[in-house]
C-alpha positions as CSV (number, residue, x, y, z in Angstrom):
1,M,84.7,131.9,62.3
2,N,83.8,128.3,63.0
3,K,86.9,128.0,65.2
4,L,85.6,130.9,67.3
5,A,82.2,129.4,67.8
6,V,81.1,127.2,70.7
7,R,78.2,125.0,71.3
8,P,75.3,126.4,73.3
9,V,76.2,126.9,76.9
10,E,73.1,125.0,78.0
11,Q,75.0,121.8,77.1
12,A,77.6,122.3,79.8
13,E,77.5,123.0,83.4
14,I,79.9,125.6,84.9
15,E,81.0,124.9,88.5
16,T,82.7,127.3,90.9
17,I,83.5,125.5,94.2
18,E,84.9,127.6,97.0
19,T,87.7,125.9,98.8
20,G,90.3,126.8,101.4
21,H,92.7,127.6,98.5
22,G,90.3,129.8,96.6
23,S,87.9,128.7,93.9
24,S,88.0,125.5,91.8
25,W,86.5,126.1,88.4
26,S,85.1,123.5,86.1
27,W,83.2,123.2,82.8
28,L,81.2,120.0,82.7
29,P,78.4,118.2,80.9
30,D,75.2,117.0,82.6
31,A,75.8,114.2,85.1
32,A,75.3,110.6,83.9
33,P,75.9,108.6,87.1
34,L,77.3,105.0,86.8
35,A,77.6,102.8,89.8
36,M,81.2,101.6,90.6
37,P,81.1,99.3,93.6
38,V,84.2,98.5,95.5
39,Q,85.4,95.0,94.7
40,S,86.3,92.3,97.2
41,L,89.7,90.6,96.9
42,T,88.6,87.7,99.2
43,A,85.0,86.9,98.3
44,P,84.2,88.0,94.7
45,E,80.6,88.0,93.7
46,A,81.3,86.4,90.3
47,V,84.2,84.7,88.7
48,A,84.3,83.9,85.0
49,E,84.3,80.2,84.1
50,R,84.8,80.5,80.3
51,M,87.5,82.0,78.2
52,P,86.4,85.1,76.2
53,A,85.4,84.7,72.6
54,T,88.5,86.6,71.4
55,S,90.8,84.2,73.1
56,P,93.0,82.5,70.5
57,R,92.2,78.8,69.9
58,T,95.8,77.8,70.3
59,V,96.6,79.9,73.3
60,A,97.2,76.8,75.5
61,L,99.8,75.6,73.1
62,R,101.4,79.0,73.0
63,R,101.7,79.0,76.8
64,L,103.1,75.5,76.8
65,A,105.7,76.6,74.3
66,L,106.7,79.5,76.5
67,L,107.0,77.3,79.5
68,A,109.1,74.7,77.6
69,G,111.4,77.3,76.0
70,T,111.9,79.0,79.4
71,A,112.7,75.6,81.0
72,V,115.2,74.6,78.3
73,L,117.1,77.9,78.3
74,T,117.1,78.1,82.1
75,G,118.4,74.5,82.3
76,L,121.2,75.1,79.8
77,S,122.2,78.3,81.6
78,A,122.3,76.5,84.9
79,I,124.7,73.7,83.9
80,T,127.9,75.6,84.3
81,P,127.2,77.2,87.7
82,F,125.8,74.0,89.0
83,Y,129.0,72.2,87.9
84,L,131.3,74.8,89.4
85,Y,129.6,74.9,92.8
86,A,129.0,71.1,93.0
87,R,132.5,69.9,92.1
88,K,133.8,70.5,95.7
89,G,130.5,70.2,97.5
90,W,128.0,72.8,98.3
91,D,128.2,75.3,101.2
92,G,125.6,77.9,102.3
93,T,126.8,80.8,100.3
94,E,127.0,78.7,97.1
95,I,123.5,77.6,97.6
96,V,122.4,81.2,98.0
97,A,124.4,82.3,94.9
98,F,122.9,79.5,92.8
99,G,119.4,80.2,94.0
100,L,119.7,83.9,93.1
101,F,121.1,82.9,89.7
102,M,118.2,80.6,89.0
103,V,115.6,83.3,89.8
104,L,117.3,85.8,87.6
105,I,118.1,83.5,84.6
106,T,114.5,82.1,84.7
107,A,113.1,85.6,84.3
108,I,115.6,86.5,81.5
109,S,114.9,83.3,79.7
110,C,111.1,83.8,79.9
111,W,111.4,87.3,78.3
112,F,113.8,86.0,75.6
113,V,111.3,83.3,74.6
114,S,108.4,85.8,74.7
115,G,110.4,88.1,72.4
116,L,111.2,85.2,70.1
117,M,107.5,84.5,69.8
118,G,106.8,88.2,69.1
119,L,109.4,88.2,66.3
120,F,107.9,85.0,64.8
121,V,104.4,86.5,64.8
122,M,105.4,89.9,63.3
123,M,107.7,88.3,60.6
124,R,104.7,86.3,59.5
125,G,102.4,89.3,59.5
126,K,100.1,87.6,62.1
127,D,100.2,90.4,64.7
128,Q,96.7,91.6,63.9
129,Q,95.2,88.1,63.7
130,D,93.4,87.9,67.1
131,L,91.5,91.2,67.0
132,A,91.7,91.8,63.2
133,F,91.9,95.6,63.4
134,S,90.2,97.1,60.4
135,P,92.3,99.1,57.9
136,H,89.0,101.0,57.0
137,P,87.0,101.3,60.3
138,A,83.4,102.2,60.1
139,T,82.2,105.5,61.6
140,P,81.8,105.0,65.4
141,R,78.3,104.0,66.5
142,T,79.0,104.7,70.2
143,R,80.3,107.7,72.2
144,T,83.8,107.6,73.5
145,A,85.4,109.9,76.2
146,L,89.1,110.8,75.9
147,L,90.3,111.3,79.5
148,M,93.6,113.1,80.3
149,P,94.4,113.3,84.0
150,L,96.7,116.1,85.1
151,Y,98.7,116.6,88.2
152,N,100.7,119.9,88.4
153,E,101.7,119.5,84.7
154,D,102.8,121.9,82.0
155,A,99.3,122.8,80.9
156,R,100.2,124.3,77.5
157,A,102.2,121.2,76.5
158,S,99.4,118.8,77.6
159,F,96.7,120.8,75.8
160,A,98.9,120.9,72.7
161,R,98.9,117.1,72.7
162,L,95.2,117.1,73.0
163,G,95.0,119.6,70.2
164,M,96.8,117.2,67.9
165,I,94.3,114.5,68.7
166,D,91.4,116.8,68.2
167,Q,92.7,117.9,64.8
168,A,93.3,114.3,63.7
169,L,89.7,113.3,64.6
170,A,88.4,116.4,62.7
171,R,90.4,115.4,59.7
172,L,88.8,112.0,59.8
173,G,85.3,113.4,60.3
174,A,84.9,111.7,63.6
175,S,84.9,114.6,66.1
176,S,81.3,114.2,67.1
177,A,82.0,110.7,68.3
178,F,84.5,111.8,70.9
179,D,84.3,114.1,73.9
180,I,87.5,115.3,75.6
181,F,87.8,115.5,79.4
182,V,90.7,117.1,81.2
183,L,90.6,115.7,84.8
184,S,92.8,117.9,87.0
185,D,94.2,116.7,90.4
186,S,96.6,119.7,90.5
187,T,97.3,120.9,94.0
188,K,99.2,124.1,93.0
189,D,97.1,127.2,92.4
190,E,99.4,128.4,89.6
191,A,99.1,125.1,87.8
192,A,95.3,125.2,88.1
193,A,95.3,128.8,86.8
194,S,97.4,127.8,83.8
195,E,95.1,124.8,83.1
196,R,92.1,127.0,83.2
197,S,93.6,129.5,80.8
198,A,94.8,126.8,78.4
199,F,91.4,125.0,78.5
200,Q,89.5,128.1,77.6
201,A,91.6,128.6,74.6
202,F,91.5,125.0,73.7
203,R,87.7,124.7,74.0
204,L,87.2,127.7,71.6
205,A,89.2,126.0,68.9
206,A,88.3,122.3,69.6
207,N,86.2,120.3,67.1
208,S,85.1,117.8,69.7
209,K,83.3,118.8,72.9
210,A,85.8,119.6,75.6
211,Y,85.3,119.6,79.4
212,Y,87.5,120.4,82.4
213,R,87.2,119.4,86.0
214,R,89.6,120.0,88.9
215,R,89.3,117.8,92.0
216,T,89.8,119.4,95.4
217,D,90.2,116.0,97.0
218,N,93.0,114.0,95.5
219,A,92.0,110.7,97.2
220,E,93.5,107.6,95.6
221,R,95.6,109.6,93.1
222,K,95.0,108.8,89.4
223,A,92.8,105.7,90.1
224,G,90.5,107.9,92.3
225,N,90.5,110.6,89.6
226,L,89.3,108.2,87.0
227,A,86.8,106.5,89.3
228,E,85.3,109.9,90.2
229,W,84.7,110.6,86.5
230,V,83.2,107.1,86.0
231,R,80.8,107.4,88.9
232,R,79.7,110.9,87.8
233,F,79.7,110.9,84.0
234,G,80.5,107.3,82.9
235,G,76.8,106.4,82.1
236,A,76.9,108.6,79.0
237,Y,79.8,106.9,77.3
238,E,80.2,103.3,76.0
239,N,84.0,103.6,76.0
240,M,86.8,105.7,77.5
241,I,90.3,106.1,76.2
242,V,92.7,106.9,79.0
243,L,95.7,109.1,78.3
244,D,98.6,110.4,80.3
245,A,99.6,114.0,80.4
246,D,102.4,113.1,77.9
247,S,100.3,110.9,75.6
248,T,99.4,111.5,72.0
249,M,97.5,109.2,69.7
250,A,96.7,109.2,66.0
251,G,93.1,109.6,64.9
252,E,93.3,106.5,62.8
253,T,94.4,104.5,65.9
254,L,91.5,105.8,68.0
255,L,89.0,104.8,65.3
256,R,90.5,101.3,64.9
257,M,90.3,100.8,68.7
258,V,86.7,101.9,68.9
259,D,85.8,99.7,65.9
260,A,87.4,96.7,67.5
261,V,85.5,97.2,70.8
262,E,82.2,97.6,68.9
263,R,82.8,94.5,66.9
264,N,83.8,92.4,69.9
265,P,81.2,92.8,72.7
266,G,83.2,90.6,75.1
267,V,86.3,92.8,74.9
268,G,86.7,95.0,78.0
269,L,90.1,96.6,77.3
270,I,92.7,97.0,74.5
271,Q,96.1,98.3,75.4
272,T,98.3,99.7,72.7
273,A,102.1,99.6,72.8
274,P,103.2,103.3,72.9
275,V,106.6,104.4,71.5
276,I,108.6,107.2,72.9
277,I,108.8,110.5,71.0
278,K,110.5,113.9,71.4
279,A,113.6,112.6,73.2
280,R,116.4,115.1,73.2
281,T,118.8,114.2,76.0
282,I,121.1,111.1,75.8
283,F,119.2,109.3,78.5
284,A,115.8,109.9,76.9
285,R,117.2,108.9,73.4
286,V,118.4,105.6,74.8
287,S,114.9,104.8,76.0
288,Q,113.3,106.1,72.8
289,Y,115.6,104.0,70.6
290,S,115.3,100.8,72.5
291,V,111.5,101.0,72.7
292,R,111.2,102.0,69.0
293,L,113.5,99.3,67.7
294,Y,112.4,96.2,69.7
295,G,109.4,97.3,71.8
296,R,106.9,96.0,69.3
297,V,108.6,92.5,69.4
298,A,108.3,92.4,73.2
299,A,104.6,93.6,73.0
300,A,103.7,91.2,70.2
301,G,105.2,88.3,72.2
302,L,103.3,89.3,75.3
303,A,100.1,89.5,73.3
304,Y,100.8,86.2,71.6
305,W,100.8,84.0,74.8
306,T,98.5,86.1,77.0
307,G,95.8,86.3,74.4
308,S,92.6,87.7,76.0
309,E,94.2,87.6,79.5
310,S,96.7,90.3,79.1
311,S,97.6,93.5,81.0
312,Y,97.0,97.2,81.2
313,W,99.7,99.9,81.5
314,G,97.4,102.7,82.6
315,H,97.3,104.9,79.5
316,N,96.9,104.8,75.7
317,A,94.2,102.1,76.1
318,I,90.5,101.9,75.3
319,I,88.2,100.5,78.1
320,R,84.6,99.6,78.0
321,T,83.2,102.0,80.5
322,R,80.4,99.8,82.0
323,A,82.8,96.8,82.4
324,F,85.3,99.0,84.2
325,A,82.7,100.4,86.5
326,A,81.3,97.0,87.3
327,C,84.7,95.4,88.0
328,C,87.3,97.9,89.0
329,G,86.3,99.7,92.1
330,L,89.5,99.3,94.0
331,P,89.5,98.4,97.7
332,H,91.9,99.8,100.3
333,L,94.5,97.4,101.4
334,K,94.9,96.5,105.1
335,G,97.8,97.8,107.0
336,R,99.9,100.9,106.9
337,K,101.8,102.5,104.0
338,P,103.7,101.7,101.9
339,F,102.0,98.2,101.6
340,G,98.6,99.3,102.9
341,G,96.3,102.0,101.9
342,H,95.1,102.7,98.3
343,I,96.5,100.6,95.4
344,M,99.2,102.7,93.7
345,S,99.9,100.7,90.5
346,H,96.3,100.2,89.8
347,D,96.4,99.4,86.1
348,V,97.5,95.8,86.3
349,V,95.1,95.1,89.2
350,E,92.2,96.6,87.2
351,A,93.0,94.4,84.2
352,A,93.1,91.3,86.5
353,L,89.7,92.3,88.0
354,M,88.1,92.8,84.6
355,R,89.4,89.4,83.5
356,R,88.1,87.8,86.7
357,A,84.6,89.0,85.7
358,G,84.9,87.5,82.3
359,W,86.0,90.4,80.1
360,A,88.7,90.0,77.6
361,V,91.9,92.1,78.1
362,H,94.2,92.5,75.1
363,V,97.6,94.0,74.4
364,T,98.3,94.8,70.8
365,A,101.5,95.6,69.0
366,S,99.7,95.9,65.6
367,L,98.5,99.5,66.0
368,D,100.9,102.3,65.4
369,G,100.0,105.9,66.2
370,S,100.4,105.5,70.0
371,W,103.0,107.8,71.6
372,E,104.3,108.9,75.0
373,E,107.3,110.9,76.3
374,T,109.9,109.8,78.9
375,P,111.8,111.5,81.7
376,P,114.8,113.5,80.4
377,S,117.3,112.5,83.0
378,I,118.2,109.4,85.0
379,T,117.3,111.2,88.3
380,D,113.8,112.0,87.0
381,F,113.5,108.4,85.9
382,I,114.6,107.1,89.3
383,R,112.1,109.3,91.1
384,R,109.3,107.9,88.9
385,D,110.5,104.4,89.2
386,H,110.6,104.6,93.0
387,R,106.9,105.2,93.0
388,W,106.2,102.4,90.6
389,F,108.4,100.0,92.6
390,Q,106.3,100.7,95.7
391,G,103.1,100.1,93.7
392,N,104.4,96.8,92.3
393,L,105.6,95.5,95.7
394,Q,102.0,96.0,96.8
395,H,101.0,93.4,94.2
396,L,102.9,90.7,96.2
397,G,99.9,90.7,98.5
398,L,97.4,90.6,95.7
399,I,98.8,87.6,93.8
400,T,96.7,85.3,96.0
401,A,93.5,87.4,95.6
402,K,90.4,85.1,95.1
403,G,89.2,84.4,91.6
404,L,92.1,85.8,89.6
405,S,93.1,83.8,86.5
406,P,96.6,82.2,86.5
407,M,97.6,84.6,83.7
408,S,96.7,87.6,85.9
409,R,98.6,86.2,88.8
410,L,101.6,85.6,86.6
411,Q,101.6,89.2,85.3
412,L,101.4,90.6,88.8
413,L,104.4,88.5,89.6
414,M,106.3,89.6,86.5
415,G,105.6,93.2,87.4
416,C,107.2,92.6,90.8
417,M,110.2,90.8,89.2
418,A,110.8,93.8,86.9
419,Y,111.8,95.7,90.0
420,L,113.0,93.0,92.4
421,S,115.6,91.9,89.7
422,S,117.8,94.9,90.7
423,P,118.2,94.0,94.4
424,L,118.5,90.3,93.4
425,W,121.2,91.2,90.9
426,L,123.2,93.2,93.5
427,A,122.8,90.4,96.0
428,S,124.1,88.0,93.4
429,L,127.1,90.1,92.7
430,M,127.9,90.5,96.4
431,T,127.5,86.8,97.1
432,G,129.7,85.8,94.1
433,L,132.4,88.3,95.2
434,F,132.3,87.0,98.8
435,I,132.8,83.4,97.6
436,Q,135.8,84.5,95.6
437,M,137.5,85.9,98.7
438,F,138.3,82.4,99.8
439,Y,140.2,81.6,96.6
440,P,143.8,82.6,95.8
441,V,144.6,85.3,93.3
442,D,144.7,84.0,89.8
443,W,146.2,86.5,87.4
444,S,145.3,84.4,84.4
445,S,141.7,85.4,85.0
446,F,142.7,89.1,84.7
447,F,143.8,88.6,81.1
448,Y,141.2,86.0,80.3
449,I,139.0,88.5,78.6
450,L,141.8,89.3,76.2
451,N,142.5,85.7,75.4
452,P,139.2,83.8,75.9
453,Q,139.1,80.0,75.6
454,F,136.2,77.7,75.0
455,T,135.4,76.6,78.6
456,P,132.1,75.9,80.4
457,F,132.5,79.4,82.0
458,M,132.8,81.0,78.6
459,L,129.8,79.0,77.3
460,A,127.7,80.2,80.2
461,S,128.8,83.8,79.8
462,F,128.0,83.7,76.0
463,L,124.6,82.2,76.6
464,S,123.7,84.7,79.3
465,G,124.8,87.5,77.0
466,I,122.6,86.2,74.2
467,L,119.6,86.0,76.5
468,L,120.1,89.6,77.7
469,I,120.6,91.4,74.4
470,G,118.9,88.9,72.1
471,P,115.6,90.9,72.1
472,K,117.4,93.9,70.7
473,F,118.7,91.9,67.7
474,M,115.2,90.5,67.2
475,G,113.9,94.1,66.9
476,A,116.6,94.9,64.4
477,A,115.9,91.7,62.4
478,L,112.3,92.9,62.1
479,V,113.2,96.3,60.8
480,L,115.8,94.8,58.4
481,S,113.1,92.6,56.9
482,R,110.9,95.7,56.1
483,P,112.4,97.9,53.4
484,A,110.2,101.0,54.3
485,E,111.2,100.9,58.0
486,L,114.8,100.2,57.1
487,R,114.9,103.4,55.0
488,A,113.1,105.3,57.8
489,F,115.8,104.3,60.3
490,G,118.5,105.4,57.8
491,G,119.7,102.0,56.5
492,R,121.8,99.2,57.9
493,R,124.7,101.3,59.0
494,A,122.6,103.7,61.0
495,I,120.9,100.7,62.7
496,A,124.3,99.2,63.5
497,R,125.5,102.5,65.0
498,G,122.3,103.1,66.9
499,M,122.3,99.6,68.4
500,A,126.0,99.8,69.4
501,A,125.3,103.1,71.2
502,E,122.1,101.8,72.8
503,I,123.7,98.6,74.1
504,A,126.8,100.4,75.4
505,L,124.8,103.2,77.1
506,S,122.3,100.7,78.6
507,A,125.2,98.7,80.0
508,I,126.6,101.9,81.6
509,L,123.3,102.9,83.1
510,A,122.3,99.5,84.3
511,P,124.5,99.4,87.5
512,I,123.3,102.9,88.4
513,L,119.7,101.9,88.2
514,M,120.5,98.6,90.0
515,V,121.7,100.6,93.1
516,A,118.8,103.1,92.8
517,N,116.2,100.3,92.8
518,T,117.9,98.5,95.7
519,K,117.9,101.7,97.7
520,A,114.2,102.1,96.9
521,F,113.6,98.5,98.0
522,I,115.2,99.1,101.3
523,Q,113.3,102.4,101.9
524,I,110.0,100.8,101.0
525,L,110.6,97.9,103.4
526,S,111.5,100.3,106.1
527,G,108.1,102.0,105.8
528,H,109.0,105.0,103.6
529,D,106.2,106.2,101.4
530,T,107.2,107.7,98.1
531,G,104.3,110.2,98.1
532,W,103.0,111.7,94.9
533,S,105.4,114.0,93.1
534,T,105.0,115.8,89.8
535,Q,106.7,114.1,86.9
536,Q,109.4,116.0,85.0
537,R,108.7,115.9,81.3
538,E,111.2,118.4,79.9
539,A,114.5,119.6,81.2
540,D,118.0,120.5,79.9
541,G,120.9,119.6,82.0
542,L,121.3,118.4,85.6
543,A,123.2,120.6,88.0
544,W,126.4,119.1,89.4
545,S,125.3,119.6,93.0
546,D,122.0,117.8,92.3
547,A,123.8,115.0,90.5
548,L,126.3,114.5,93.3
549,R,123.6,114.4,95.9
550,A,121.4,112.1,93.9
551,M,124.2,109.7,92.9
552,R,125.9,109.5,96.3
553,W,124.7,106.0,97.0
554,Q,125.9,104.8,93.7
555,M,129.4,106.1,94.3
556,I,129.4,104.6,97.8
557,A,128.5,101.3,96.3
558,G,131.3,101.6,93.8
559,V,133.8,102.2,96.6
560,G,132.3,99.2,98.4
561,F,133.1,97.0,95.5
562,I,136.7,98.2,95.4
563,V,137.4,97.0,98.9
564,P,137.1,93.3,98.2
565,L,138.7,93.8,94.8
566,C,141.8,94.9,96.6
567,V,142.0,91.4,98.0
568,R,141.3,89.8,94.6
569,P,142.6,92.4,92.1
570,D,142.6,89.7,89.4
571,L,138.8,90.1,89.2
572,A,139.0,93.8,88.3
573,T,138.4,93.2,84.6
574,W,135.2,91.3,85.3
575,F,133.8,93.9,87.8
576,A,135.0,97.0,85.8
577,P,131.6,97.2,83.9
578,I,129.9,97.4,87.2
579,V,132.3,99.4,89.4
580,L,133.3,102.2,86.9
581,P,129.7,103.4,86.1
582,L,129.0,103.5,89.8
583,L,132.1,105.6,90.6
584,L,131.3,107.9,87.7
585,A,127.6,108.0,88.3
586,A,127.4,111.8,88.9
587,P,129.3,112.8,85.7
588,I,127.2,110.2,83.7
589,A,124.0,111.6,85.1
590,V,125.0,115.2,84.1
591,W,126.3,114.2,80.6
592,T,123.2,112.1,79.8
593,S,120.8,114.9,80.9
594,R,122.0,117.5,78.5
595,V,120.1,118.2,75.3
596,R,123.2,119.4,73.4
597,S,124.9,116.1,74.2
598,G,121.9,114.1,72.8
599,D,121.7,116.3,69.7
600,A,125.4,115.9,69.1
601,L,125.1,112.1,69.1
602,A,122.1,112.3,66.8
603,R,124.0,114.5,64.3
604,K,126.6,111.8,64.1
605,G,124.0,109.2,63.3
606,F,123.6,107.6,66.8
607,L,120.3,106.7,68.4
608,V,118.3,108.2,65.6
609,T,114.7,107.0,65.2
610,P,112.2,107.6,62.4
611,A,110.4,111.0,62.6
612,Q,107.0,110.9,64.3
613,D,104.5,113.4,62.9
614,G,101.4,112.4,64.9
615,V,99.8,110.6,62.0
616,S,99.4,106.9,61.6
617,V,101.5,105.3,58.8
618,S,98.3,103.3,57.9
619,P,95.7,106.0,57.1
620,A,92.1,105.1,57.8
621,V,89.4,105.6,55.2
622,L,86.0,105.5,56.7
623,H,83.3,103.3,55.1
624,T,80.5,105.8,55.7
625,P,80.2,109.5,54.8
626,R,81.8,111.9,57.2
627,S,78.8,113.6,58.5
628,P,78.1,115.2,61.9
629,L,76.6,112.8,64.5
630,R,74.2,113.1,67.3
631,A,73.6,110.9,70.4
632,V,70.4,108.9,70.5
633,A,69.1,106.3,72.9
634,G,71.7,103.9,74.2
635,G,74.6,106.1,73.3
636,V,74.3,105.3,69.5
637,L,75.2,108.0,67.1
638,A,73.1,109.2,64.1
639,P,73.8,111.8,61.4
640,V,72.2,115.2,61.9
641,A,72.4,118.7,60.5
642,A,75.1,120.9,61.8
643,P,74.0,122.7,65.0
644,A,73.5,126.5,65.0
645,M,76.5,128.3,66.3
646,V,76.4,131.0,69.0
647,P,79.1,133.6,69.8
648,A,81.9,132.5,72.0
649,R,81.5,133.3,75.7
650,A,84.0,132.6,78.4
651,P,82.7,131.1,81.6
652,E,82.4,133.5,84.5
653,L,85.0,132.8,87.2
């Protein structure tokens, strides 16, 4: 009967707003306004002069080591192309080719060194050192809001994820410290009706207080959705944990995050490193396996050298509400879309603004129990990536914003490079192939891969390969050093099979994504706005007609490479890993989108990850008795007797 009881209706406000599309229904608490002024990117009111208290003492040495390692690896990689181009003098195309190579190899070297740092930290068990997350967090003293924005999503699936979180908090006796808000931006009436129905069922069974609001004005997309909540209700909550519609988090992880924020008053944001779950298709399994195997190493490396000046990925993170309100009111950018207007990839910018005001921003790889899902097909992934590409290109104009820390500027640049690397890679391939057109056919190069010799070219190729796939082996080395994780992955042979499949499939998918991102880059530069489309979370199989239409530019690019290879057929073996996936892009897209294909690979032991059951592998034991809590002055919680229950009553619509 307790599951059928709800709190007195006086504690919530029911809204029915008449709009041009009918009525928009909401169930909300009393308003607790919090000012969120729009920030200036040219004349900030305040800029922090000191590093946060949670900044590692050796962070300067860590950054120096990153710089030195990147410089050494970049220099070693540059020796061979420099020698090959310089031996007969430089011409214009060779200068362009060498410049493109240097930009790409510098970025690759940086991430390799960062990953190496992450492996070093995690192998020594020092990944929790900076914030010292408690294995036994105290009962929360402050109130935290769990925020899940929705935009035309599958409501039942989203509320099921929230249900897992709610049950985990109830199991830990911490339900009263968390309120759940579903913040809908859905534009489709059928989606809103489904949300309303799912919420009413969820609210009746929830252990935490649950609220729902649908915006009728979708201004500024997700950033505007969260800002509206902050300005209206943020004053009642010390912290907010932002989720995506596909996010799930363990109750233990939530408690450790809240505990860390309460113990460190200078911390404004802690970003976890989510792993991917529920992947069924081949494409999704590739992403899941790679993130699960070596994502922690990459995140630990980033956390190691960024310290308290790290980044924010928009979800599965805890944020100090008043710090966010004071620092993260986003301005509109001058000019027309796609570069002007509201800031699309708002998360990195918000982290930079919080750091500018003196708040610590941390990324942590030491907390498990943070999960998300991924698009099931390459076409869905490309559609989402196009929007992210546009958002990150906007950051090129924000790198010079006044008052930002050097680390914030660097991370804005690195986000841009994550997408610009695709058109740069394609430009590098085209430039290199153009240069080869002026040399005679050399059939020895056609068979060189079958009979390699130790030459400067082979040395450069080997070094580049190590830099590209090295982080994968770092992740494997970490798992191999931990017997429990090794057993969870199925042993050494299972890891070897999984890595072989992941590396091969990633190599096949890379040229397809390269052309997709280059196409997006051209469209964005020509003024095309990606808009705001609903993300596809679940699907089984891509239709051949859709695949042929979506992959037409990849196939055209493949044919485009064949034309110069007819002049230099001896280079075919070197360009086959690029050209063949492009020519076969449509069949690859169809094959990798099918659940049965992914399940078949998993049954054979490929791309299998440890099962995720929604519970942290490091259970939390609270220091204090698990008693109900009530809010008192200042948002602090205190034990009280259980409130009287009243019969359930559905809101009037």
